[in-house]
C-alpha positions as CSV (number, residue, x, y, z in Angstrom):
1,X,6.6,10.5,-11.1
2,X,5.4,13.9,-10.2
3,X,1.9,14.0,-8.8
4,X,0.8,17.5,-9.8
5,X,-3.0,17.1,-9.8
6,X,-4.8,17.3,-6.4
7,X,-8.4,16.3,-5.6
8,X,-10.1,17.0,-2.3
9,X,-13.2,14.8,-2.0
10,X,-15.7,15.5,0.8
11,X,-17.8,12.5,1.8
12,X,-20.6,12.2,4.2
13,X,-21.5,9.2,6.3
14,X,-25.2,8.5,6.4
15,X,-27.2,7.2,9.4
16,X,-27.2,3.7,8.1
17,X,-23.4,3.6,8.2
18,X,-23.4,4.9,11.8
19,X,-25.7,2.0,12.8
20,X,-23.1,-0.6,11.8
21,X,-20.5,-2.0,14.2
22,X,-17.0,-0.8,13.9
23,X,-15.9,-4.3,12.8
24,X,-18.5,-4.2,9.9
25,X,-17.3,-0.7,8.9
26,X,-13.7,-1.8,8.8
27,X,-14.7,-4.7,6.5
28,X,-16.4,-2.4,4.1
29,X,-13.4,-0.1,4.1
30,X,-11.0,-3.0,3.5
31,X,-12.6,-3.4,0.0
32,X,-11.8,0.3,-0.7
33,X,-8.3,-0.3,0.6
34,X,-7.8,-3.1,-1.9
35,X,-8.7,-0.8,-4.8
36,X,-6.5,2.0,-3.5
37,X,-3.6,-0.5,-3.3
38,X,-4.1,-1.4,-6.9
39,X,-3.5,2.2,-7.9
40,X,-0.6,2.7,-5.4
41,X,2.3,4.6,-7.1
42,X,-0.1,6.2,-9.6
43,X,-2.7,7.8,-7.2
44,X,-2.0,8.7,-3.6
45,X,-5.0,8.4,-1.3
46,X,-5.2,10.0,2.1
47,X,-8.2,9.6,4.4
48,X,-9.1,12.1,7.1
49,X,-11.8,12.0,9.7
50,X,-13.5,15.4,9.8
51,X,-16.9,15.0,11.4
52,X,-15.8,16.7,14.6
53,X,-14.8,19.8,12.7
54,X,-17.4,20.3,9.9
55,X,-21.1,19.8,9.6
56,X,-21.3,19.4,5.8
57,X,-19.1,16.3,5.5
58,X,-17.8,13.7,7.9
59,X,-14.6,12.7,6.1
60,X,-12.1,14.0,3.6
61,X,-10.0,12.2,1.0
62,X,-7.1,13.8,-0.6
63,X,-5.8,12.2,-3.8
64,X,-2.8,13.3,-5.8
65,X,-1.9,12.0,-9.3
66,X,-0.2,12.9,-12.6
67,X,-2.9,11.0,-14.5
68,X,-6.5,12.1,-14.6
69,X,-7.6,8.8,-16.0
70,X,-6.0,6.7,-13.1
71,X,-7.9,8.9,-10.6
72,X,-11.1,8.6,-12.5
73,X,-11.0,4.8,-12.9
74,X,-10.0,4.4,-9.2
75,X,-13.0,6.4,-8.1
76,X,-15.4,4.6,-10.5
77,X,-14.4,1.4,-8.8
78,X,-14.6,2.8,-5.3
79,X,-18.1,4.1,-6.0
80,X,-19.1,0.6,-7.0
81,X,-18.3,-0.7,-3.5
82,X,-21.0,-1.2,-0.9
83,X,-20.0,1.9,0.9
84,X,-21.6,3.9,-1.8
85,X,-24.1,1.5,-3.3
86,X,-25.7,0.6,0.0
87,X,-26.4,4.2,0.9
88,X,-23.8,4.3,3.6
89,X,-21.8,7.3,2.2
90,X,-22.3,10.0,-0.3
91,X,-19.8,12.3,-2.0
92,X,-20.7,15.9,-1.1
93,X,-18.0,17.8,-2.9
94,X,-15.0,17.4,-5.1
95,X,-12.4,20.1,-5.7
96,X,-9.4,19.9,-8.0
97,X,-6.2,21.9,-8.4
98,X,-2.8,21.7,-10.0
99,X,0.4,22.2,-8.1
100,X,2.7,25.1,-8.5
101,X,2.0,26.5,-11.9
102,X,4.6,29.1,-12.9
103,X,3.5,32.4,-14.3
104,X,6.8,33.3,-15.9
């Protein structure tokens, strides 16, 4: 399957997140990992730490898919996890693009 739609999601860790132990943080992210695994093969999910390089966001997620709805449903489920519902993270920006459109 060609994954021709790309999303770059900028997220920002909030102070409450930074107060948690690394073990607790990993536990919260494991719930996100479970959701991402359910969409494996349909939506790629790459996480990048960015707080040392940018002040507006602390992390980046790059997703690629061929199906807008798979991406949308995956993110709806991710936003229902405690990372977003407990005020630990917020989405600060989402950008979308399509791969290699020919202008012939």
